[in-house]
C-alpha positions as CSV (number, residue, x, y, z in Angstrom):
1,M,0.0,0.0,0.0
2,K,1.3,3.4,-0.9
3,D,1.8,6.1,1.7
4,S,-0.7,8.4,0.0
5,E,-3.3,5.6,0.3
6,K,-2.5,5.1,4.0
7,I,-2.9,8.8,4.6
8,I,-6.3,9.0,2.9
9,I,-7.5,5.9,4.8
10,E,-6.5,7.5,8.0
11,F,-8.3,10.7,7.0
12,I,-11.5,8.7,6.5
13,K,-11.1,6.8,9.8
14,L,-10.4,9.9,11.9
15,S,-14.1,10.6,11.9
16,K,-16.6,7.8,12.6
17,N,-19.3,9.8,10.7
18,R,-17.0,10.3,7.7
19,E,-16.3,6.6,7.6
20,K,-20.0,5.7,7.9
21,I,-20.9,8.0,5.0
22,F,-18.0,6.8,2.9
23,K,-19.1,3.2,3.5
24,A,-22.8,4.0,2.9
25,L,-21.9,4.9,-0.7
26,D,-20.4,1.4,-1.4
27,G,-22.1,0.3,-4.6
28,E,-24.8,2.9,-4.3
29,T,-25.8,6.3,-5.7
30,L,-27.6,8.3,-2.9
31,K,-29.0,11.7,-2.0
32,P,-27.8,13.3,1.2
33,T,-31.2,12.6,2.8
34,N,-30.9,8.9,2.0
35,I,-27.4,8.9,3.4
36,S,-28.7,10.6,6.5
37,K,-31.4,8.0,7.1
38,K,-29.1,5.1,6.4
39,T,-26.4,6.3,8.8
40,N,-28.4,8.2,11.4
41,I,-26.2,11.3,10.8
42,P,-28.0,14.7,10.6
43,S,-28.2,15.9,7.1
44,N,-26.2,19.1,7.7
45,N,-23.3,17.0,8.8
46,V,-23.8,14.7,5.8
47,S,-23.5,17.6,3.4
48,R,-20.3,18.9,5.2
49,I,-18.7,15.5,5.1
50,L,-19.7,14.9,1.5
51,S,-17.9,18.2,0.6
52,Q,-14.8,16.9,2.5
53,L,-14.9,13.6,0.6
54,R,-15.3,15.4,-2.7
55,E,-12.2,17.6,-2.0
56,K,-10.2,14.4,-1.6
57,N,-11.7,13.0,-4.9
58,L,-13.3,10.1,-3.1
59,V,-16.9,11.0,-3.9
60,R,-18.5,12.7,-6.9
61,L,-21.6,14.7,-7.3
62,L,-23.5,13.5,-10.4
63,N,-25.8,16.5,-10.8
64,P,-24.0,19.7,-9.6
65,E,-26.5,22.0,-11.3
66,T,-29.3,20.7,-9.1
67,K,-29.9,22.2,-5.6
68,R,-32.4,19.6,-4.5
69,G,-32.0,15.9,-5.0
70,R,-28.3,15.9,-5.5
71,L,-26.8,12.4,-6.2
72,Y,-23.5,11.2,-4.8
73,E,-21.4,8.1,-5.5
74,L,-17.9,6.9,-5.0
75,T,-15.3,7.8,-7.6
76,D,-13.1,5.1,-9.0
77,Y,-10.4,6.3,-6.6
78,G,-12.9,6.1,-3.7
79,K,-13.8,2.5,-4.7
80,E,-10.1,1.6,-4.7
81,I,-9.6,3.1,-1.2
82,L,-12.8,1.3,0.1
83,D,-11.4,-2.0,-1.3
84,L,-8.1,-1.4,0.5
85,M,-10.0,-0.7,3.7
86,K,-12.0,-3.9,3.3
87,S,-8.8,-6.0,2.7
88,Q,-7.2,-4.4,5.8
89,L,-10.3,-5.5,7.8
90,R,-10.2,-9.0,6.4
91,F,-6.5,-9.2,7.2
92,I,-7.1,-8.1,10.8
93,K,-9.9,-10.6,11.3
94,F,-7.7,-13.3,9.8
95,R,-4.9,-12.5,12.2
96,K,-7.2,-12.5,15.2
97,K,-8.6,-15.8,14.2
98,K,-5.1,-17.3,13.7
99,K,-4.1,-16.1,17.2
100,K,-7.0,-17.8,18.9
101,K,-5.8,-21.2,17.6
Protein backbone atom coordinates (compact mmCIF):
# COMPACT_ATOMS: atom_id res chain seq x y z
CA MET A 1 0.00 0.00 0.00
CA LYS A 2 1.30 3.44 -0.93
CA ASP A 3 1.85 6.13 1.70
CA SER A 4 -0.75 8.35 0.00
CA GLU A 5 -3.32 5.56 0.34
CA LYS A 6 -2.49 5.09 4.01
CA ILE A 7 -2.91 8.83 4.57
CA ILE A 8 -6.31 8.96 2.87
CA ILE A 9 -7.54 5.89 4.78
CA GLU A 10 -6.46 7.53 8.03
CA PHE A 11 -8.29 10.73 6.98
CA ILE A 12 -11.49 8.70 6.52
CA LYS A 13 -11.09 6.79 9.78
CA LEU A 14 -10.39 9.92 11.86
CA SER A 15 -14.11 10.61 11.87
CA LYS A 16 -16.64 7.84 12.59
CA ASN A 17 -19.27 9.81 10.68
CA ARG A 18 -16.96 10.28 7.71
CA GLU A 19 -16.27 6.55 7.64
CA LYS A 20 -20.00 5.70 7.92
CA ILE A 21 -20.90 8.03 5.05
CA PHE A 22 -18.04 6.79 2.89
CA LYS A 23 -19.06 3.15 3.45
CA ALA A 24 -22.76 3.97 2.90
CA LEU A 25 -21.92 4.86 -0.70
CA ASP A 26 -20.44 1.41 -1.37
CA GLY A 27 -22.08 0.35 -4.64
CA GLU A 28 -24.82 2.95 -4.32
CA THR A 29 -25.80 6.34 -5.68
CA LEU A 30 -27.56 8.28 -2.93
CA LYS A 31 -29.00 11.66 -2.03
CA PRO A 32 -27.82 13.29 1.22
CA THR A 33 -31.24 12.63 2.79
CA ASN A 34 -30.91 8.91 2.02
CA ILE A 35 -27.38 8.87 3.45
CA SER A 36 -28.66 10.64 6.55
CA LYS A 37 -31.40 8.03 7.06
CA LYS A 38 -29.05 5.12 6.36
CA THR A 39 -26.35 6.33 8.77
CA ASN A 40 -28.42 8.23 11.38
CA ILE A 41 -26.24 11.28 10.84
CA PRO A 42 -27.96 14.70 10.64
CA SER A 43 -28.25 15.95 7.06
CA ASN A 44 -26.24 19.14 7.69
CA ASN A 45 -23.32 16.96 8.84
CA VAL A 46 -23.78 14.67 5.84
CA SER A 47 -23.49 17.62 3.45
CA ARG A 48 -20.35 18.92 5.16
CA ILE A 49 -18.70 15.50 5.10
CA LEU A 50 -19.65 14.89 1.47
CA SER A 51 -17.86 18.16 0.63
CA GLN A 52 -14.76 16.92 2.47
CA LEU A 53 -14.86 13.61 0.60
CA ARG A 54 -15.31 15.44 -2.72
CA GLU A 55 -12.24 17.58 -2.00
CA LYS A 56 -10.23 14.36 -1.62
CA ASN A 57 -11.67 12.98 -4.90
CA LEU A 58 -13.33 10.07 -3.06
CA VAL A 59 -16.92 11.03 -3.89
CA ARG A 60 -18.45 12.71 -6.89
CA LEU A 61 -21.61 14.74 -7.31
CA LEU A 62 -23.48 13.52 -10.39
CA ASN A 63 -25.76 16.54 -10.83
CA PRO A 64 -23.99 19.70 -9.59
CA GLU A 65 -26.48 21.98 -11.34
CA THR A 66 -29.27 20.74 -9.06
CA LYS A 67 -29.89 22.24 -5.64
CA ARG A 68 -32.38 19.58 -4.49
CA GLY A 69 -32.02 15.85 -5.04
CA ARG A 70 -28.26 15.86 -5.49
CA LEU A 71 -26.82 12.42 -6.18
CA TYR A 72 -23.50 11.21 -4.84
CA GLU A 73 -21.41 8.12 -5.51
CA LEU A 74 -17.86 6.93 -4.96
CA THR A 75 -15.29 7.84 -7.58
CA ASP A 76 -13.06 5.11 -9.02
CA TYR A 77 -10.39 6.28 -6.57
CA GLY A 78 -12.94 6.11 -3.73
CA LYS A 79 -13.79 2.52 -4.72
CA GLU A 80 -10.08 1.60 -4.70
CA ILE A 81 -9.65 3.08 -1.23
CA LEU A 82 -12.76 1.30 0.06
CA ASP A 83 -11.43 -2.00 -1.33
CA LEU A 84 -8.13 -1.39 0.50
CA MET A 85 -10.03 -0.71 3.72
CA LYS A 86 -12.00 -3.93 3.29
CA SER A 87 -8.84 -5.95 2.66
CA GLN A 88 -7.24 -4.43 5.79
CA LEU A 89 -10.28 -5.48 7.81
CA ARG A 90 -10.19 -9.02 6.39
CA PHE A 91 -6.48 -9.25 7.25
CA ILE A 92 -7.07 -8.06 10.83
CA LYS A 93 -9.90 -10.58 11.28
CA PHE A 94 -7.71 -13.34 9.82
CA ARG A 95 -4.87 -12.52 12.22
CA LYS A 96 -7.21 -12.48 15.23
CA LYS A 97 -8.65 -15.83 14.18
CA LYS A 98 -5.15 -17.28 13.74
CA LYS A 99 -4.06 -16.08 17.22
CA LYS A 100 -7.03 -17.83 18.87
CA LYS A 101 -5.84 -21.24 17.62
